[in-house]
C-alpha positions as CSV (number, residue, x, y, z in Angstrom):
1,X,0.1,-0.4,0.1
2,X,1.2,3.5,-0.9
3,X,0.3,6.5,0.2
4,X,-0.2,9.8,-1.4
5,X,0.4,13.5,0.2
6,X,1.1,16.0,-2.6
7,X,2.7,17.8,0.5
8,X,5.1,15.8,0.2
9,X,6.1,16.8,-3.6
10,X,7.7,14.1,-5.8
11,X,8.2,11.1,-3.1
12,X,5.6,8.9,-5.4
13,X,5.6,10.3,-8.9
14,X,8.3,7.7,-10.6
15,X,6.7,5.0,-8.4
16,X,4.6,2.7,-10.5
17,X,4.5,-0.8,-8.0
18,X,1.0,-2.3,-7.8
19,X,-1.3,-0.7,-5.1
20,X,-3.4,1.8,-4.0
21,X,-2.7,5.2,-2.9
22,X,-4.2,6.4,0.4
23,X,-4.8,9.5,1.9
24,X,-1.5,10.3,4.3
25,X,-4.0,11.6,7.0
26,X,-7.1,9.4,7.3
27,X,-5.8,6.6,4.8
28,X,-9.1,6.8,2.9
29,X,-8.3,5.3,-0.5
30,X,-7.6,8.0,-3.4
31,X,-5.8,6.3,-6.3
32,X,-5.3,2.8,-8.1
33,X,-1.5,2.2,-9.1
34,X,-3.7,1.2,-12.3
35,X,-4.9,4.7,-13.0
36,X,-1.5,5.9,-12.6
37,X,0.5,7.0,-15.4
38,X,4.0,9.1,-16.3
39,X,3.3,12.8,-17.2
40,X,5.8,16.2,-16.8
41,X,4.3,17.7,-13.6
42,X,6.0,17.0,-10.7
43,X,4.0,15.1,-9.1
44,X,2.2,11.5,-9.5
45,X,-0.8,11.5,-12.1
46,X,-3.6,9.7,-12.5
47,X,-6.9,9.5,-14.7
48,X,-9.5,8.8,-12.3
49,X,-10.0,7.9,-8.7
50,X,-10.9,4.5,-6.3
51,X,-14.1,5.1,-5.3
52,X,-16.7,7.7,-6.6
53,X,-16.6,9.5,-3.2
54,X,-12.6,9.3,-2.9
55,X,-11.9,13.0,-3.3
56,X,-14.2,16.4,-2.8
57,X,-13.9,19.1,-6.1
58,X,-14.6,22.1,-5.7
59,X,-14.3,24.9,-9.0
60,X,-11.6,27.1,-9.2
61,X,-11.4,27.9,-12.9
62,X,-12.6,26.1,-16.1
63,X,-11.6,22.7,-16.4
64,X,-9.9,22.5,-13.2
65,X,-10.9,21.6,-9.2
66,X,-9.6,21.8,-6.3
67,X,-9.1,18.3,-5.2
68,X,-9.5,17.2,-1.1
69,X,-9.9,13.9,0.1
70,X,-13.4,13.1,0.3
71,X,-12.8,11.7,4.0
72,X,-10.8,14.2,5.9
73,X,-10.6,17.3,3.3
74,X,-6.6,17.0,2.9
75,X,-5.8,19.0,0.0
76,X,-4.3,17.1,-2.7
77,X,-4.0,19.3,-6.0
78,X,-5.9,19.7,-8.7
79,X,-8.0,18.0,-11.3
80,X,-7.5,19.2,-15.0
81,X,-10.4,18.0,-17.2
82,X,-9.5,17.0,-20.6
83,X,-5.5,17.1,-19.9
84,X,-5.1,13.3,-19.1
85,X,-3.5,10.6,-21.6
86,X,-6.5,9.7,-23.1
87,X,-9.2,11.6,-25.3
88,X,-11.6,12.8,-22.4
89,X,-9.7,11.7,-19.5
90,X,-8.6,13.6,-16.6
91,X,-5.6,14.0,-14.6
92,X,-5.2,14.3,-11.3
């Protein structure tokens, strides 16, 4: 099991072992390694969450949402709509 906390920067950017990334604060399941992909940003990149309620999203601007843990509201970064590796996919 891996832990995800974007406050630690690049700790998991190049980590591609199978597993579930969980909130560093409350261990809520956030992302699966199956949805992780290489990206030029300095943080890990995922196309989807493990569960629909894994994260909460708050719109910041067109095609960009502030993302928090769905359980404890720990800040996780952003979702960028249509910025993933395929057509119509998001990047978390």
